[in-house]
C-alpha beads as a LAMMPS data file, in Angstrom:
LAMMPS data file: protein, C-alpha beads

320 atoms
319 bonds

1 atom types
1 bond types

-500.0 500.0 xlo xhi
-500.0 500.0 ylo yhi
-500.0 500.0 zlo zhi

Masses

1 110.0

Atoms # bond

1 1 1 -199.230 -407.028 -421.869
2 1 1 -201.770 -408.443 -424.281
3 1 1 -202.858 -406.316 -427.245
4 1 1 -206.393 -406.388 -428.648
5 1 1 -206.817 -404.591 -431.977
6 1 1 -210.168 -404.479 -433.735
7 1 1 -210.167 -402.712 -437.129
8 1 1 -212.814 -400.107 -437.799
9 1 1 -213.368 -399.222 -441.439
10 1 1 -209.689 -398.780 -442.234
11 1 1 -209.105 -397.556 -445.788
12 1 1 -205.886 -398.203 -447.763
13 1 1 -203.863 -395.184 -446.606
14 1 1 -205.089 -395.206 -442.970
15 1 1 -202.021 -395.321 -440.715
16 1 1 -204.050 -397.188 -438.082
17 1 1 -203.930 -400.272 -440.281
18 1 1 -200.106 -400.210 -440.097
19 1 1 -199.495 -399.474 -436.423
20 1 1 -199.286 -403.198 -435.625
21 1 1 -199.185 -402.884 -431.837
22 1 1 -200.069 -406.569 -431.878
23 1 1 -196.459 -407.492 -432.635
24 1 1 -195.587 -406.525 -429.046
25 1 1 -198.410 -408.579 -427.533
26 1 1 -197.776 -411.245 -424.897
27 1 1 -200.022 -414.073 -423.684
28 1 1 -200.530 -412.519 -420.264
29 1 1 -204.057 -411.213 -419.733
30 1 1 -203.372 -409.411 -416.458
31 1 1 -202.949 -406.225 -418.506
32 1 1 -204.439 -405.469 -421.904
33 1 1 -203.981 -402.656 -424.405
34 1 1 -206.988 -401.967 -426.639
35 1 1 -206.485 -400.346 -430.064
36 1 1 -209.265 -399.265 -432.428
37 1 1 -212.645 -397.554 -431.990
38 1 1 -214.392 -400.906 -432.296
39 1 1 -212.866 -401.929 -428.970
40 1 1 -215.267 -399.451 -427.353
41 1 1 -218.291 -400.438 -429.410
42 1 1 -218.429 -404.233 -429.179
43 1 1 -219.568 -406.150 -426.144
44 1 1 -216.740 -408.722 -425.963
45 1 1 -213.837 -406.253 -425.665
46 1 1 -215.901 -404.028 -423.370
47 1 1 -216.559 -406.969 -421.049
48 1 1 -212.880 -407.975 -421.233
49 1 1 -211.726 -404.459 -420.346
50 1 1 -214.013 -404.240 -417.323
51 1 1 -212.822 -407.605 -415.999
52 1 1 -209.065 -407.131 -416.444
53 1 1 -206.700 -406.122 -413.655
54 1 1 -205.246 -403.300 -415.778
55 1 1 -206.594 -402.074 -419.110
56 1 1 -205.454 -399.209 -421.315
57 1 1 -206.988 -397.774 -424.462
58 1 1 -205.278 -395.844 -427.251
59 1 1 -207.648 -393.190 -428.614
60 1 1 -206.355 -391.961 -431.975
61 1 1 -209.579 -390.139 -432.826
62 1 1 -210.070 -387.460 -430.138
63 1 1 -211.676 -385.011 -430.260
64 1 1 -213.761 -386.243 -433.208
65 1 1 -215.267 -389.149 -431.253
66 1 1 -216.848 -386.551 -428.983
67 1 1 -219.124 -385.274 -431.742
68 1 1 -219.802 -388.555 -433.532
69 1 1 -223.183 -390.304 -433.572
70 1 1 -221.750 -393.233 -431.583
71 1 1 -220.235 -391.275 -428.727
72 1 1 -222.650 -392.949 -426.307
73 1 1 -221.137 -396.354 -427.139
74 1 1 -218.090 -396.186 -424.941
75 1 1 -216.674 -392.960 -426.334
76 1 1 -218.184 -390.518 -423.885
77 1 1 -216.387 -389.554 -420.654
78 1 1 -218.564 -391.653 -418.349
79 1 1 -218.213 -394.899 -420.291
80 1 1 -214.462 -394.462 -420.653
81 1 1 -214.194 -393.896 -416.917
82 1 1 -215.890 -397.246 -416.308
83 1 1 -214.089 -399.285 -418.938
84 1 1 -210.382 -398.437 -418.767
85 1 1 -207.765 -397.799 -416.117
86 1 1 -205.983 -395.390 -418.460
87 1 1 -206.734 -393.773 -421.811
88 1 1 -203.921 -392.473 -424.017
89 1 1 -205.239 -389.779 -426.347
90 1 1 -203.790 -387.694 -429.188
91 1 1 -205.752 -384.655 -427.936
92 1 1 -204.017 -382.977 -424.959
93 1 1 -206.968 -380.592 -424.519
94 1 1 -209.453 -383.456 -424.230
95 1 1 -207.130 -385.224 -421.779
96 1 1 -207.008 -382.128 -419.551
97 1 1 -210.781 -381.652 -419.822
98 1 1 -211.704 -385.240 -418.975
99 1 1 -209.252 -385.347 -416.074
100 1 1 -210.677 -382.078 -414.764
101 1 1 -214.348 -383.009 -414.870
102 1 1 -213.615 -386.400 -413.304
103 1 1 -210.897 -385.267 -410.865
104 1 1 -208.339 -387.863 -411.930
105 1 1 -205.312 -388.372 -414.161
106 1 1 -206.674 -391.281 -416.194
107 1 1 -206.323 -389.519 -419.554
108 1 1 -202.763 -389.118 -420.834
109 1 1 -201.672 -387.183 -423.961
110 1 1 -199.685 -389.054 -426.580
111 1 1 -198.199 -388.249 -430.006
112 1 1 -199.424 -389.999 -433.106
113 1 1 -197.324 -393.189 -433.321
114 1 1 -195.510 -394.698 -436.293
115 1 1 -194.188 -398.234 -436.612
116 1 1 -190.443 -398.160 -437.297
117 1 1 -190.548 -401.204 -439.526
118 1 1 -191.872 -398.770 -442.141
119 1 1 -188.857 -396.469 -441.779
120 1 1 -187.626 -396.656 -445.358
121 1 1 -184.838 -394.157 -444.643
122 1 1 -183.092 -396.464 -442.200
123 1 1 -180.811 -398.054 -444.778
124 1 1 -180.665 -395.641 -447.677
125 1 1 -180.593 -392.078 -448.928
126 1 1 -183.557 -391.229 -451.109
127 1 1 -183.482 -388.710 -453.924
128 1 1 -185.951 -385.847 -453.649
129 1 1 -188.154 -385.619 -456.730
130 1 1 -191.090 -383.446 -455.618
131 1 1 -191.001 -379.903 -454.258
132 1 1 -193.998 -380.359 -451.958
133 1 1 -196.683 -382.883 -451.003
134 1 1 -200.121 -382.989 -449.436
135 1 1 -201.596 -386.267 -448.247
136 1 1 -205.152 -386.262 -446.978
137 1 1 -208.808 -385.563 -447.568
138 1 1 -210.208 -382.222 -448.714
139 1 1 -212.953 -381.259 -446.281
140 1 1 -212.998 -377.490 -446.809
141 1 1 -212.196 -374.841 -449.385
142 1 1 -209.388 -373.696 -447.112
143 1 1 -207.572 -377.000 -447.593
144 1 1 -208.394 -376.933 -451.313
145 1 1 -206.716 -373.516 -451.505
146 1 1 -203.450 -375.106 -450.348
147 1 1 -203.574 -377.514 -453.275
148 1 1 -204.163 -374.662 -455.699
149 1 1 -201.229 -372.781 -454.157
150 1 1 -198.780 -375.633 -454.750
151 1 1 -200.090 -376.597 -458.200
152 1 1 -197.463 -374.497 -460.076
153 1 1 -194.705 -376.554 -458.393
154 1 1 -193.765 -380.172 -458.895
155 1 1 -196.151 -381.576 -456.310
156 1 1 -197.504 -384.858 -454.934
157 1 1 -201.167 -384.857 -453.884
158 1 1 -202.528 -388.132 -452.530
159 1 1 -206.183 -388.249 -451.507
160 1 1 -209.329 -390.382 -451.666
161 1 1 -211.507 -388.562 -454.159
162 1 1 -214.806 -390.204 -453.255
163 1 1 -214.407 -389.232 -449.562
164 1 1 -213.635 -385.561 -450.221
165 1 1 -216.449 -383.237 -449.143
166 1 1 -214.907 -380.526 -451.297
167 1 1 -214.173 -381.991 -454.719
168 1 1 -212.969 -378.811 -456.451
169 1 1 -209.343 -379.975 -456.590
170 1 1 -209.939 -383.663 -457.276
171 1 1 -208.626 -383.083 -460.784
172 1 1 -205.269 -382.039 -459.297
173 1 1 -204.732 -385.307 -457.422
174 1 1 -201.643 -387.217 -458.510
175 1 1 -202.673 -390.361 -456.600
176 1 1 -206.102 -391.627 -455.527
177 1 1 -206.762 -394.121 -452.708
178 1 1 -203.323 -395.717 -452.674
179 1 1 -202.016 -397.966 -449.856
180 1 1 -200.109 -396.099 -447.162
181 1 1 -196.900 -398.046 -447.833
182 1 1 -196.894 -396.752 -451.408
183 1 1 -197.818 -393.273 -450.172
184 1 1 -194.787 -393.248 -447.854
185 1 1 -192.540 -394.379 -450.695
186 1 1 -193.586 -391.338 -452.727
187 1 1 -193.739 -388.958 -449.760
188 1 1 -190.113 -389.756 -448.979
189 1 1 -189.170 -388.247 -452.343
190 1 1 -190.760 -384.868 -451.506
191 1 1 -188.714 -382.052 -449.981
192 1 1 -191.660 -380.738 -448.006
193 1 1 -195.107 -381.776 -446.842
194 1 1 -198.124 -379.608 -445.998
195 1 1 -199.533 -380.275 -442.533
196 1 1 -202.901 -379.085 -441.273
197 1 1 -204.230 -380.274 -437.899
198 1 1 -207.883 -379.241 -438.026
199 1 1 -211.332 -380.769 -438.142
200 1 1 -214.304 -379.068 -439.826
201 1 1 -217.704 -379.581 -438.158
202 1 1 -221.225 -379.157 -439.455
203 1 1 -224.191 -377.749 -437.493
204 1 1 -225.375 -381.151 -436.228
205 1 1 -221.898 -382.058 -434.953
206 1 1 -221.620 -378.719 -433.151
207 1 1 -224.974 -379.437 -431.506
208 1 1 -223.698 -382.838 -430.284
209 1 1 -220.632 -381.184 -428.736
210 1 1 -222.777 -378.687 -426.849
211 1 1 -224.684 -381.551 -425.233
212 1 1 -221.523 -382.843 -423.550
213 1 1 -221.075 -382.085 -419.830
214 1 1 -219.082 -378.876 -419.274
215 1 1 -218.116 -378.915 -422.959
216 1 1 -217.016 -375.278 -422.887
217 1 1 -214.149 -376.169 -420.519
218 1 1 -212.438 -378.192 -423.253
219 1 1 -209.973 -375.898 -425.072
220 1 1 -210.489 -377.976 -428.204
221 1 1 -213.986 -376.448 -428.381
222 1 1 -212.898 -372.822 -427.949
223 1 1 -213.803 -372.019 -431.585
224 1 1 -216.705 -374.454 -431.874
225 1 1 -219.110 -371.893 -433.349
226 1 1 -216.799 -371.510 -436.357
227 1 1 -216.847 -375.274 -436.828
228 1 1 -213.091 -375.536 -436.340
229 1 1 -211.405 -378.022 -433.981
230 1 1 -207.783 -379.102 -433.492
231 1 1 -206.765 -382.692 -434.164
232 1 1 -203.220 -384.002 -434.298
233 1 1 -202.947 -385.781 -437.636
234 1 1 -200.921 -388.832 -438.580
235 1 1 -199.417 -386.788 -441.431
236 1 1 -197.108 -385.167 -438.860
237 1 1 -195.166 -388.327 -438.007
238 1 1 -195.566 -389.651 -441.551
239 1 1 -193.794 -386.591 -442.955
240 1 1 -191.167 -386.702 -440.215
241 1 1 -190.267 -390.368 -440.718
242 1 1 -190.201 -389.815 -444.504
243 1 1 -187.786 -386.893 -444.032
244 1 1 -190.166 -384.445 -445.664
245 1 1 -190.053 -380.985 -444.079
246 1 1 -193.301 -380.196 -442.279
247 1 1 -194.869 -376.910 -443.441
248 1 1 -197.607 -376.482 -440.854
249 1 1 -200.726 -374.318 -441.111
250 1 1 -200.847 -372.007 -438.119
251 1 1 -204.178 -372.167 -436.261
252 1 1 -205.635 -371.072 -432.890
253 1 1 -204.190 -374.136 -431.072
254 1 1 -201.027 -375.282 -432.873
255 1 1 -201.347 -378.709 -431.254
256 1 1 -198.196 -379.868 -433.039
257 1 1 -196.128 -377.828 -430.566
258 1 1 -196.883 -380.412 -427.875
259 1 1 -194.549 -382.759 -429.762
260 1 1 -192.467 -380.754 -432.258
261 1 1 -190.773 -377.368 -431.975
262 1 1 -191.329 -374.592 -434.561
263 1 1 -188.135 -373.372 -436.201
264 1 1 -186.337 -376.480 -435.013
265 1 1 -188.465 -379.372 -436.322
266 1 1 -190.859 -377.612 -438.732
267 1 1 -191.974 -374.241 -440.122
268 1 1 -195.366 -372.515 -440.151
269 1 1 -197.331 -370.946 -442.991
270 1 1 -200.169 -368.449 -442.598
271 1 1 -202.159 -368.637 -445.851
272 1 1 -201.919 -369.953 -449.435
273 1 1 -199.674 -367.101 -450.591
274 1 1 -197.314 -367.630 -447.666
275 1 1 -197.353 -371.371 -448.374
276 1 1 -196.289 -370.759 -451.961
277 1 1 -193.458 -368.505 -450.811
278 1 1 -192.298 -371.106 -448.290
279 1 1 -192.220 -373.841 -450.959
280 1 1 -190.258 -371.509 -453.242
281 1 1 -187.664 -370.841 -450.536
282 1 1 -187.343 -374.519 -449.602
283 1 1 -186.699 -375.378 -453.224
284 1 1 -184.099 -372.632 -453.598
285 1 1 -182.394 -373.092 -450.215
286 1 1 -182.862 -376.783 -449.499
287 1 1 -179.675 -377.261 -447.472
288 1 1 -180.697 -374.858 -444.701
289 1 1 -183.800 -376.949 -443.907
290 1 1 -182.064 -380.303 -443.616
291 1 1 -181.274 -379.917 -439.861
292 1 1 -185.016 -379.441 -439.145
293 1 1 -185.852 -382.558 -441.123
294 1 1 -183.253 -384.586 -439.222
295 1 1 -184.494 -383.287 -435.852
296 1 1 -188.099 -384.295 -436.588
297 1 1 -186.967 -387.671 -437.948
298 1 1 -184.972 -388.462 -434.804
299 1 1 -187.944 -387.648 -432.564
300 1 1 -190.017 -390.300 -434.304
301 1 1 -187.103 -392.742 -434.286
302 1 1 -186.540 -392.399 -430.541
303 1 1 -189.925 -391.569 -429.030
304 1 1 -192.913 -391.199 -431.346
305 1 1 -193.003 -394.821 -432.441
306 1 1 -195.141 -397.805 -431.515
307 1 1 -192.376 -399.711 -429.727
308 1 1 -191.469 -396.883 -427.335
309 1 1 -195.101 -395.900 -426.802
310 1 1 -196.103 -399.504 -426.089
311 1 1 -193.351 -399.815 -423.453
312 1 1 -194.500 -396.580 -421.795
313 1 1 -198.116 -397.758 -421.733
314 1 1 -197.142 -401.200 -420.420
315 1 1 -195.250 -399.534 -417.580
316 1 1 -198.127 -397.092 -416.989
317 1 1 -196.034 -394.033 -417.770
318 1 1 -196.458 -390.788 -419.664
319 1 1 -195.221 -390.596 -423.250
320 1 1 -191.994 -388.607 -423.026

Bonds

1 1 1 2
2 1 2 3
3 1 3 4
4 1 4 5
5 1 5 6
6 1 6 7
7 1 7 8
8 1 8 9
9 1 9 10
10 1 10 11
11 1 11 12
12 1 12 13
13 1 13 14
14 1 14 15
15 1 15 16
16 1 16 17
17 1 17 18
18 1 18 19
19 1 19 20
20 1 20 21
21 1 21 22
22 1 22 23
23 1 23 24
24 1 24 25
25 1 25 26
26 1 26 27
27 1 27 28
28 1 28 29
29 1 29 30
30 1 30 31
31 1 31 32
32 1 32 33
33 1 33 34
34 1 34 35
35 1 35 36
36 1 36 37
37 1 37 38
38 1 38 39
39 1 39 40
40 1 40 41
41 1 41 42
42 1 42 43
43 1 43 44
44 1 44 45
45 1 45 46
46 1 46 47
47 1 47 48
48 1 48 49
49 1 49 50
50 1 50 51
51 1 51 52
52 1 52 53
53 1 53 54
54 1 54 55
55 1 55 56
56 1 56 57
57 1 57 58
58 1 58 59
59 1 59 60
60 1 60 61
61 1 61 62
62 1 62 63
63 1 63 64
64 1 64 65
65 1 65 66
66 1 66 67
67 1 67 68
68 1 68 69
69 1 69 70
70 1 70 71
71 1 71 72
72 1 72 73
73 1 73 74
74 1 74 75
75 1 75 76
76 1 76 77
77 1 77 78
78 1 78 79
79 1 79 80
80 1 80 81
81 1 81 82
82 1 82 83
83 1 83 84
84 1 84 85
85 1 85 86
86 1 86 87
87 1 87 88
88 1 88 89
89 1 89 90
90 1 90 91
91 1 91 92
92 1 92 93
93 1 93 94
94 1 94 95
95 1 95 96
96 1 96 97
97 1 97 98
98 1 98 99
99 1 99 100
100 1 100 101
101 1 101 102
102 1 102 103
103 1 103 104
104 1 104 105
105 1 105 106
106 1 106 107
107 1 107 108
108 1 108 109
109 1 109 110
110 1 110 111
111 1 111 112
112 1 112 113
113 1 113 114
114 1 114 115
115 1 115 116
116 1 116 117
117 1 117 118
118 1 118 119
119 1 119 120
120 1 120 121
121 1 121 122
122 1 122 123
123 1 123 124
124 1 124 125
125 1 125 126
126 1 126 127
127 1 127 128
128 1 128 129
129 1 129 130
130 1 130 131
131 1 131 132
132 1 132 133
133 1 133 134
134 1 134 135
135 1 135 136
136 1 136 137
137 1 137 138
138 1 138 139
139 1 139 140
140 1 140 141
141 1 141 142
142 1 142 143
143 1 143 144
144 1 144 145
145 1 145 146
146 1 146 147
147 1 147 148
148 1 148 149
149 1 149 150
150 1 150 151
151 1 151 152
152 1 152 153
153 1 153 154
154 1 154 155
155 1 155 156
156 1 156 157
157 1 157 158
158 1 158 159
159 1 159 160
160 1 160 161
161 1 161 162
162 1 162 163
163 1 163 164
164 1 164 165
165 1 165 166
166 1 166 167
167 1 167 168
168 1 168 169
169 1 169 170
170 1 170 171
171 1 171 172
172 1 172 173
173 1 173 174
174 1 174 175
175 1 175 176
176 1 176 177
177 1 177 178
178 1 178 179
179 1 179 180
180 1 180 181
181 1 181 182
182 1 182 183
183 1 183 184
184 1 184 185
185 1 185 186
186 1 186 187
187 1 187 188
188 1 188 189
189 1 189 190
190 1 190 191
191 1 191 192
192 1 192 193
193 1 193 194
194 1 194 195
195 1 195 196
196 1 196 197
197 1 197 198
198 1 198 199
199 1 199 200
200 1 200 201
201 1 201 202
202 1 202 203
203 1 203 204
204 1 204 205
205 1 205 206
206 1 206 207
207 1 207 208
208 1 208 209
209 1 209 210
210 1 210 211
211 1 211 212
212 1 212 213
213 1 213 214
214 1 214 215
215 1 215 216
216 1 216 217
217 1 217 218
218 1 218 219
219 1 219 220
220 1 220 221
221 1 221 222
222 1 222 223
223 1 223 224
224 1 224 225
225 1 225 226
226 1 226 227
227 1 227 228
228 1 228 229
229 1 229 230
230 1 230 231
231 1 231 232
232 1 232 233
233 1 233 234
234 1 234 235
235 1 235 236
236 1 236 237
237 1 237 238
238 1 238 239
239 1 239 240
240 1 240 241
241 1 241 242
242 1 242 243
243 1 243 244
244 1 244 245
245 1 245 246
246 1 246 247
247 1 247 248
248 1 248 249
249 1 249 250
250 1 250 251
251 1 251 252
252 1 252 253
253 1 253 254
254 1 254 255
255 1 255 256
256 1 256 257
257 1 257 258
258 1 258 259
259 1 259 260
260 1 260 261
261 1 261 262
262 1 262 263
263 1 263 264
264 1 264 265
265 1 265 266
266 1 266 267
267 1 267 268
268 1 268 269
269 1 269 270
270 1 270 271
271 1 271 272
272 1 272 273
273 1 273 274
274 1 274 275
275 1 275 276
276 1 276 277
277 1 277 278
278 1 278 279
279 1 279 280
280 1 280 281
281 1 281 282
282 1 282 283
283 1 283 284
284 1 284 285
285 1 285 286
286 1 286 287
287 1 287 288
288 1 288 289
289 1 289 290
290 1 290 291
291 1 291 292
292 1 292 293
293 1 293 294
294 1 294 295
295 1 295 296
296 1 296 297
297 1 297 298
298 1 298 299
299 1 299 300
300 1 300 301
301 1 301 302
302 1 302 303
303 1 303 304
304 1 304 305
305 1 305 306
306 1 306 307
307 1 307 308
308 1 308 309
309 1 309 310
310 1 310 311
311 1 311 312
312 1 312 313
313 1 313 314
314 1 314 315
315 1 315 316
316 1 316 317
317 1 317 318
318 1 318 319
319 1 319 320
């Protein structure tokens, strides 16, 4: 299976720039895997996809591509139906919705992948230095409140200050716009990592969603009027492969449960106060959480990695 990857505005800590599906690529053009939003926006890959015996596309953006300004350029349901034989998507709700409105099984849920060549735990034990970490952008005061909650602890907060919509906690950042390889090096020294799997929409984006066909049948849009959507984030597998306990914000969907089990692979928190209490307990009772960390790590090692996922896609199978 040939792999075609076209970068699309990847910034230093974007995991997409380190997936490297291309390392599994063969010369055969009878089947092609397309990676990257640009593969749906440029005429050459679009033409190639439509003239290939079997083509698959990995969508690591759903559901956000459904409310973007370019969703008519190959990202809407109709164009995807025409272009690809199968689409692997990180949004199980969008997969169900698109299959339902088109009466097929073209769209297949997948976990966020991680390339195992960046598994720095494979050969060594790493000393934990930080109590808790958060890696990501700050797009709402809710997320900012998590940073304030962990600020009394020894924390690691990696972000890209200029991209943050909410800049109220920029001053608390320990690292700004660092490469993801460096981020993983530091993340691996943190006992725990805060995970939130939500998107925050503005009024114009909500309007775009409501122009989609049968949009209200997509469970991802069940709370659209609040501006909240679920999106499986790369920080899940990043924390897991770095052996940092996932402390996950509970939300109306809990999309993480499609791939990880609460109480076995991670723990939930309800609000900033609960988050602080969870960090305190993890610090005081570290040993009891180690089995969860190992369980999550092994899931990425065996299944949620680019090599396994590529083999499943090549053989036209579900990701299990």
